[in-house]
matplotlib code that plots the C-alpha trace (Angstrom):
import matplotlib.pyplot as plt

x = [20.8, 20.7, 20.5, 19.5, 17.7, 20.6, 23.3, 25.9, 27.5, 27.1, 27.7, 29.4, 30.2, 33.6, 32.0, 33.2, 30.9, 32.7, 31.6, 31.9, 29.6, 26.9, 27.3, 26.7, 23.5, 22.4, 22.9, 20.8, 17.7, 15.7, 12.2, 11.9, 11.5, 12.9, 16.0, 16.4, 16.2, 18.9, 21.1, 20.7, 21.6, 24.6, 25.9, 25.4, 26.2, 24.8, 24.0, 20.8, 17.9, 15.2, 12.4, 14.8, 16.0, 12.5, 11.6, 14.4, 13.7, 10.0, 10.7, 12.8, 10.4, 12.5, 15.6, 18.6, 21.1, 18.8, 18.0, 21.6, 22.1, 19.0, 20.2, 23.5, 21.6, 19.6, 22.1, 25.3, 24.5, 27.3, 27.5, 28.1, 30.3, 28.6, 28.8, 26.9, 27.1, 27.9, 25.6, 22.7, 23.9, 20.6, 18.7, 21.3, 23.5, 22.7, 25.6, 25.3, 28.0, 28.5, 28.7, 31.8, 33.5, 35.5, 34.7, 35.3, 32.6, 33.4, 31.6, 32.4, 31.7, 32.1, 32.5, 29.7, 30.1, 32.0, 34.3, 37.0, 36.1, 37.8, 40.6, 39.4, 36.1, 35.3, 32.8, 30.9, 28.0, 24.8, 22.2, 21.6, 24.2, 27.7, 29.0, 32.2, 33.1, 34.9, 35.0, 37.6, 39.1, 38.6, 40.5, 39.5, 38.2, 38.4, 35.3, 34.4, 37.0, 36.0, 37.0, 36.8, 35.9, 36.6, 35.8, 36.6, 33.5, 32.6, 29.4, 27.2, 27.2, 23.4, 21.8, 19.5, 19.5, 21.5, 21.5, 24.2, 23.8, 27.0, 27.4, 30.2, 30.8, 32.5, 35.3, 32.8, 30.5, 27.7, 26.4, 26.6, 26.1, 24.2, 23.8, 25.7, 24.4, 25.9, 23.3, 24.3, 22.4, 24.1, 23.4, 23.9, 27.5, 28.1, 25.2, 27.3, 29.7, 26.8, 25.3, 28.6, 29.0, 25.5, 26.4, 29.6, 27.8, 25.2, 27.9, 29.8, 26.6, 25.6, 26.5, 27.1, 24.4, 22.0, 23.7, 21.5, 22.5, 23.1, 19.9, 20.3, 17.8, 19.9, 22.5, 26.1, 26.9, 24.2, 24.9, 26.6, 23.3, 21.2, 20.6, 18.9, 16.2, 13.5, 12.3, 9.2, 11.3, 13.7, 11.0, 13.2, 10.5]
y = [-27.6, -27.9, -24.3, -23.0, -19.7, -18.3, -19.4, -16.8, -17.3, -18.1, -21.1, -21.2, -19.3, -18.2, -15.2, -15.0, -12.8, -11.0, -12.8, -9.7, -7.8, -10.5, -10.5, -6.8, -7.1, -9.9, -7.9, -5.0, -7.1, -4.8, -5.8, -2.9, -4.6, -1.7, -1.7, -5.5, -5.2, -2.5, -4.7, -7.7, -5.6, -4.2, -7.7, -9.1, -5.9, -4.6, -8.1, -8.1, -5.7, -4.6, -7.0, -10.0, -9.1, -8.7, -12.1, -14.0, -12.2, -12.9, -16.6, -16.8, -14.9, -11.8, -13.4, -11.7, -14.5, -17.2, -15.2, -14.9, -18.7, -19.2, -16.8, -18.7, -22.0, -20.8, -18.6, -20.4, -24.0, -26.0, -29.5, -29.3, -31.7, -34.6, -35.4, -37.9, -38.0, -41.4, -41.0, -38.8, -36.7, -34.9, -38.1, -40.0, -37.5, -35.1, -34.5, -33.1, -30.6, -28.0, -24.3, -22.7, -26.0, -26.7, -29.9, -31.4, -32.3, -34.9, -35.9, -38.8, -37.9, -39.5, -38.1, -40.1, -38.4, -39.2, -36.3, -35.0, -32.0, -28.7, -27.4, -24.7, -26.2, -25.4, -26.0, -23.2, -22.6, -22.3, -21.9, -22.0, -21.3, -21.7, -22.8, -21.0, -23.0, -21.3, -21.8, -24.4, -25.6, -29.3, -31.8, -32.3, -35.8, -38.1, -40.1, -42.8, -41.4, -41.0, -38.0, -36.8, -33.3, -32.2, -28.7, -27.3, -25.7, -24.1, -24.7, -21.6, -20.1, -20.5, -24.0, -25.2, -27.2, -25.7, -26.8, -25.9, -26.6, -26.8, -27.1, -27.7, -24.9, -24.7, -22.2, -19.7, -20.2, -22.5, -25.1, -28.8, -32.2, -33.3, -30.8, -31.6, -31.0, -30.5, -30.7, -30.1, -29.9, -27.4, -28.4, -26.5, -26.4, -29.3, -31.4, -33.8, -34.3, -35.2, -37.5, -39.3, -39.7, -41.2, -43.6, -44.6, -45.1, -47.3, -49.4, -49.8, -50.8, -53.5, -57.2, -59.9, -62.1, -62.5, -63.6, -65.2, -64.4, -67.4, -68.9, -69.3, -72.2, -74.3, -76.5, -75.3, -78.6, -77.9, -74.1, -74.9, -76.4, -73.3, -72.2, -75.4, -74.9, -72.4, -71.3, -73.5, -76.6, -76.4, -77.7, -76.5, -75.2]
z = [-37.4, -33.7, -32.5, -29.1, -28.8, -26.9, -29.3, -29.5, -32.8, -36.5, -38.7, -42.1, -45.2, -43.8, -42.1, -38.5, -36.4, -33.6, -30.4, -28.2, -30.6, -30.2, -26.5, -26.4, -28.4, -26.1, -23.0, -24.4, -24.0, -26.2, -27.5, -29.9, -33.3, -35.4, -33.2, -33.6, -37.4, -37.3, -35.1, -37.4, -40.4, -38.5, -37.8, -41.3, -43.2, -46.4, -47.7, -45.7, -46.5, -44.1, -45.2, -45.1, -41.6, -40.3, -41.8, -40.0, -36.8, -36.9, -37.7, -34.6, -32.2, -32.6, -31.0, -32.5, -32.0, -33.2, -36.3, -37.1, -37.0, -39.1, -41.7, -42.1, -42.2, -45.2, -47.0, -46.2, -45.5, -43.9, -42.5, -38.8, -36.8, -35.1, -31.4, -29.2, -25.4, -24.1, -21.1, -20.0, -17.0, -16.8, -16.1, -14.1, -12.2, -9.4, -7.1, -3.5, -2.5, 0.2, -0.7, -2.3, -3.0, -6.1, -8.1, -11.5, -14.0, -16.7, -19.8, -22.2, -25.8, -29.3, -32.8, -34.4, -37.7, -40.9, -40.7, -38.3, -36.2, -37.2, -35.0, -32.6, -31.4, -27.8, -25.0, -23.3, -21.0, -23.0, -20.3, -16.6, -13.9, -15.2, -11.8, -12.3, -15.3, -18.2, -22.0, -22.9, -26.2, -27.0, -29.1, -32.7, -32.7, -35.7, -36.8, -34.2, -31.7, -28.1, -25.9, -22.3, -21.3, -17.8, -16.4, -13.0, -11.3, -8.0, -6.1, -5.4, -1.9, -1.5, -0.9, -3.7, -6.9, -9.8, -13.5, -15.9, -19.6, -21.8, -25.6, -28.0, -30.5, -33.9, -34.2, -35.5, -32.6, -33.8, -31.3, -32.3, -30.8, -27.7, -24.8, -21.6, -18.1, -14.7, -12.0, -8.4, -5.1, -2.7, 0.9, 4.1, 5.3, 7.7, 6.5, 4.5, 7.4, 9.8, 7.2, 6.7, 10.5, 10.8, 8.0, 9.7, 13.0, 11.3, 9.7, 13.0, 14.8, 12.3, 12.9, 10.4, 12.0, 14.9, 18.1, 20.8, 24.4, 26.7, 28.2, 31.9, 31.9, 29.5, 31.2, 30.5, 28.8, 26.3, 25.7, 22.4, 21.2, 22.3, 18.7, 17.9, 20.6, 20.9, 24.3, 23.8, 23.1, 26.0, 28.6, 31.4, 33.6]

ax = plt.figure().add_subplot(projection="3d")
ax.plot(x, y, z, "-o")
ax.set_aspect("equal")
plt.show()
């Protein structure tokens, strides 16, 4: 199972963990192991004893959310949907944009599995700066079917390079498929306009070919042949 340490949900077994409860635990940021064991037991209920809870937490570096996902992987195995990204935005895309501008980010995906996705899958920010993007339901793709996901985002107010990692989730909150990235470079306001103006000036100043000015030492009757002579060949001195 492809699970990030910051996954915020669980996998199978028909047990739907309340998302808001997991988020509250995540925000606590506690490192107290006894408290983490109690939190894991609270989420999973009486089915999990103290030693088992400690085992799963220790196996996942005492990350509560990752421990929950690992528990359901072992105790309630379930085949996850399959998804492949048709391009690699992290390697090929880095967009420049001015601060506080809205833009759209689009990914092309494919269900490369043998089963249709369940209804209710969604995409959500998994790591980095969310860039103003929000969780969004996605279509349930059939095997081999392609899909397009488009999110509206807003560039941060401070210049810099920002990375936003997004994942598809099952209806119960388990990540699946390739990660999707939005990488933007926020530049100073007005910088892009100046760059565009310089580019336009460069294009206006360019010429399709080299034009030689008239040579006053070549007789007017031979001006049309000027390009065939070099200054050394004219012998007009």
